[in-house]
N, C-alpha and C positions, 0 to 999 in steps of 0.2 A: 339918815344923810350924811353924818358921818362914815360909815363905809361905802355910800358912793363916793365922797372925797376922799378916800384911800384908796379905791380901785382907778382913781383916775391919777393919783398922786403915782401910782407904782405903773399904772400905763403911762406917763409923761418920762417916770426914769426909765421906761424899756426903752419908749422913744429915743431918749434922747441916749443913750449906750446905745443903741442900733446906729443911728446918725453917727456918733462918736468913731464905730469900732469900721462903719461903712467908708468915715473920711480917712482914718488908718489905713484900710483894705484899699485904697484908692490911692493914698498918700506911696504906703509899701507897692503898689502896682505900677506907679511913674517910677519909682526908682527903680526897680529893675528893668523897667524897659529904657530908661536913663543908661543905666549897667549894658545893657544890649545892646544898644547903639552904641557906646564907647568902645565894646568889642571889636563890632564890626569895622567902624570905621580903623581902630588900630589893626584889623587884619588886612585891611583894603589898602591905606598905607603901609604897610608891610610888605605887600604884595606888587605894587605900584614901587617901590623902593628896592625889589628886587629883580625886576622888569629892567627899570633904569641903569642897573648896576649890568646886569645880563646882556642890553644892547650895549652898553660901553664897552663892556668884555669885547662881544662879538667885532665893535667895530675896529678895537685894536689890532684883534685879531686877522680882520682883514685890513688892514695897513701892514702890520706885521708879513702877511702873506704877498701884498702886493709888491712889497719891497724885497722881501725873498723871489717873488716869479719874474721881476726885474736884473733883480743879480743873476741869475738862471740865464735869461735871454741874453745879459751881455755879458757873462764868461762865453756860452755857445758861441756867443758872433765874435770873440777872441781868438775863441780857437779855430772857428773859421777864417779868418783874418790869417791865423798863423797858422793855416795850414794853405792858404792860395797864397803866400807870402812864400812858404819854402818849397813849393813848384813849381813858381815862379822861379826862385834862385836856382833850383835846380835844371828847370828850362835855358837859364842862361849861364850856368854853367857848363850846360850840355852842348851847349850852341859854342860855346867859345871854345872847347875839347875837341869837339868834330873838325877834321879837317875841311876845308874847304876847295 
């Protein structure tokens, strides 16, 4: 009976060791999964931050472009007005100088 008890004891130790190894393997796997998810979340947050910065930059550029366009239109209108006024002044001058 001693041999059978020894064999049972060895089997119990082997089962216990296997259970401990399995628990350790599961803990490592869980840790790897946790690290993977943390990396993925960090990447996602970085991408969101980059996209936010791009959107802000694009919005600022649009505002600047609108301001440039507005200034260009105003300058064009001012030139047109000055040209029209100059032509009108020439007409008036010519009218005054022409004998009636």
